[in-house]
N, C-alpha and C positions, 0 to 999 in steps of 0.2 A: 754420455756419460763422463764424468769430469773426473778427476782425481782430488782427494780428499787433500788437503794441504798438510803438509809434512812438517810445517814447522810453527811454533804459535803465532807468530806474526803473518801467517800466510805466504810467505816467501818461497821460493824455490830452495832447496837443501834439505837439512834434516836435523830435528831437535826433539831428541826423546821424551823431553819433558811435557810436547804436544800430546803426547799418547796417555790413553786412560789405562795406565797401568803397567808396570816393568816386566812382564813376561810375555815373549813369544814364541811362536809356534815355527819348530826348524824344519826346514825341506826334508822331507823324508820318502823316498821314492818308492812308488809302488804304493803311499800310504797318505799322503797331505793333499788328495785329490777336493774337489769343492764340496762334496757335503763335510768331510772331516774340517776343514778349513771351518765351514761354518758353523759347526758344532762346537768348535775350540773358543772360535769368536763368541758364542752366543756366550758359554762360561769365563768368557774374561781374558782370552786372549787379546795382546795389545795390539799384535799388529799376526799375521801370517805368513807363511812363504809357500811356494807352491813346491809340486816336485821338481826335479831335474827336466830341463828340458833343453833338448839338443840345439844349439845356435845352426849347427850344420844344416839339419832338417828345418828349423825356422826359414833359413835364408833361402830354402827352398820351395817354403809355402807348403811344406808338407800337413796336410788336411789333419791326421790322427795328432799329431805334435800341437798345432793351432788349437784344436780342440782343449787339449790339454793343460792352455794357456786360459782360456776361458773362466770367468768367475763370478759370482753372484755380486750384486751391490753391498749386499748386507756382510761380504767378507771384509770391506776396506776396513783400515788401511791393509795390501794387499799385495805383496813383494811376488817379483816373477823369476824366478833364474835360471841362469844358462848356463851350458858349460859346452866345450869345444876347446881347440888349437889355435884357430885361426882367427885372429882380430874381426879380420873382415866378413867373416861370417857373425860374429857379434856384433857387428855394426848393422849389417843386413838384418840378422833376427828383430834387434831392438825395432828396428825402421817398421817391422812386419807388424809386431805387437804393441806400437805406438797408437794404431788405431783401439786396442782395447784400453788403454789410459790408465793402465795398473800406477800405486802409488809409487813405486821405484822398482830397479832392475838390482839383481844382485849375480856376481859372480864367481862360478864354483871354482874353488882352489883347492878344496877339502874331501872332495869325495874319494874313498881308498878304495871301491869296490875294481876290482882287476879287469872287468870288463871296460872301465872308463880309464883306468890308468895304462893298460897295455897299446893304448891309442894316445897317450901322451896327456891324457886331460884330466881333472879334480886334481888332487893330491901329487899328482906327477909333476905340475907344472911348478911345485915349489922347488923344485931342483934346477928351475931356469928364470931367475928373476928377471930376465930383461924379457921373456916372453909374457910374464905375468903383467911386466910394465907397458909393453906393446897391446894388448889385450885390454887394459884398463885403460888407457889413452882413447882406443879407438871405440871403446863404450860409452864414456863420457863423452867426446866427441858428436855422437850418435844421439842423445836426448838433452833434452833441459830437465827432465826426471832425476832424481837422487840415483846415484848408482855405488851401492855396496858391493861389498867383497866377504867372501866367507874362506878360511884358511884355518890348516893346524899347525901346531908349533911345529912342525918340520916335517921332513921325508923320513927320518929315524932318529931313535934317542940318541943324543948324541950329537946331533948334527940338527939342532933347532934352530931356527933362523925366521920363525916371526915374526920377532920386531924388526930385522931388515926388509920382510916382505913387506910387513904392514905400514914403515917408515915410506917405500916406494909406492905404495897403493896411495897412500893421502899426498903424496906429492904428484900422482896422477890424474887428483881427482875423485878419489873415493869418498863417500859422504858418510860412511862409517863402516867396520870392520867386525866381522863377528870371528871369536877366535875359540876352536875346538883345543883343549888342553891335552888332546894325545896327538903323536907322531902318524903318519900313515903305516907304519911299519906295527903298531900296537892295534891299530884297528879298533875296535872298542872293548880291549882287554886292559884290565888293570885299570886303579883309580885315575881320573886325569889329573893332570899339572895343573893346577889353577895358577900358580907361580906365572907362568906366562902369560896369563892374562892379564894379570898386575903389570908384567913388564911392558905389553903392548900397550896398557892403558895411560902410563907415564911415559911412553916413546912417542905421543900422538896425540893430535889436537884434535881428530874426530870423534865421534862418540864409536865407545867400544861394548860388541855383545860378546858376554861369557858363555859358554856353551862346554859340556861335558859334565855327569852326573848331579843334574838339575832333577833331582823325583822326590823335592819336598818343598814347603815353605822354607821349613829348618834350613834346608841346602840351600835354597835360594838369598836368602837373608846372609847367610855365613856367606858366599861366592861375594856378595855385592860387599860386604865389609874386607872380606881378604884382598881382594882385587880394584877394588875401585869400580868396575865395569857399569854403564849406564844401565843396560838390560841384561836380561836373562835370556837364555834360549834354552827351550825344553823342547826334546826329543824324544826320546822312551819312553820317559816319564810320560807322556800325554797317551801312551797307547792305551787306549780302555779306561782312561782317568781325566776327561776333558777339565774336569771338575780340578785339578790342579792349579790352572791360571788365577782359580779366584781366590785358591789357598793361597799362591804366592804374594797375590796381589795385598792380601790380608796380613801376610808376615812379613813385606817389606814396607808396609806403612809404618805411621808415626807410634804405635805400639811400643814398650821397651820390652815387652815378652810377646813370644808367640803361642799361639792357640793352637792344641792339638789339631791332627787332620780331621775334620769333620766324617763324622758316620754317615756313609751313604745308604739311606734306604732302599729297599729292590725296587719298590713301588716309581720314586724318583728317577732310578739308574733304567728300569724299563725304559720309562718314557723318553728319557737321551738315547736309547737304541733304535725305540720306533723312528724318532725324527731321524735318525742318524738313516736308517734303513730305507725311509720315505724319499729322503734328498737323494738316496743312491739309486731307487730305483726311476725317480724323476728324470733321471742324468742318463741312464742308463738301460733301462728295462728292468723288469723283475726277475729274470731269471740269472740274467750278468750281475747283478745288485744283491742277490741271496749267496753268490760263489763269491762275491768280492769280498761280504759282510762277511764270512766267516774267519777272516783272520781276527776282525776285530771284536767276533763274537766270544774267541780265545779270551783276548785280552779284557773284554768287558765282566766275564763269567769268571775270571782268577780270584778265587779266596772264596769262593761261595760255598759251603757245604755241600758234599753231593755232588758236586758242578762237573765232574771228570766225565761221568757216562753221560749227562745231556751234552756236554760239548761233543760228544763221539755221533749220537744222534745229529747234532748241528751240521756235522761236517758232513753228512750224506744229506740233509735236506734240500728239498730241490723250487720249494714254495714259499712266499714271505709268511701264508696262513701256518704252515707246517712250524720254521721259524717259531712264529709268534706263540704257536700252541707249546711246543717246548720251552720258551720262558717261561710263559705264564706261569705253566708246571712247577718250574724249578723254584720261582722267586714267593711261592706262597709262602709269607709271615717273616721273608728272609730280608738281609742286608749284607751289607759289606764293611767290614771293618778295616782301619786303616790296612795296606800289606807291610807287614813289616820288612821284606827286600826293596820297600819303597824307601827304608829311611837313608838319609845322607853315610 
């Protein structure tokens, strides 16, 4: 297995113009596994990120973490994201993952989860620019593949240092930088500050990926216009809505107006749910797939009239047959209109 070229001329590095679209799937813990990434790629995601992978666990050749890093050929281009604190662990982890030949690696300096931050990882590193630089240098030196980094605007409101961190990452060899327009202290509350994404775009010469509140094609087009970012990264907006990627690709194309979000007929939605379920079962077995699909089923059925009662049944179903029976009964003649909560 060989990695797909990340530049239009086939050289090493990263050129967003080589991708088939402008919207990419964000890394989401417990969500962006191989089945979900595959579904999103089929519906227009130009590039997909793995769940966070522990550099320390990979350095020890931890079996479960190595399995989490696996991906299907059709997911390419795929980025494997690492978190941790020790530069040596990042280098060792990348060495372990080279055999999978991902298209790129990504360094997590943005996760605000307490279990990550309390050990000094994720967004906690934004308070330690020297540590960020050491990790980036070690990762870049460990591979010839592009190394990206994902950051937040800073640790807290009033202490935003995304521009400083981004410049340092570029100097250390990062091939692209994703910026979430919230601080660690904000978590996911309030509106994302897209202005900080624009400041980073002005400050560095490498591609910048804008992240935060991209929940529609209209929002993506506006983010690109306001910030100049090269790509938009979609996280929560893709939950139960892999169609958002094709919607964004249409919205940021040459047309001068943005078409309304497409009405998704239930028959089409059910096909995608079935594909997702079957991919999950192939990877994890039926029982585990049914359990792990529950959160996705909640998202897929959001906005369907009468779905609340069905969701309660879905949360206790234990077999694929029962899940599909419930979904078929729910969807007779139905469809989903654009969710007003997805409006920018």
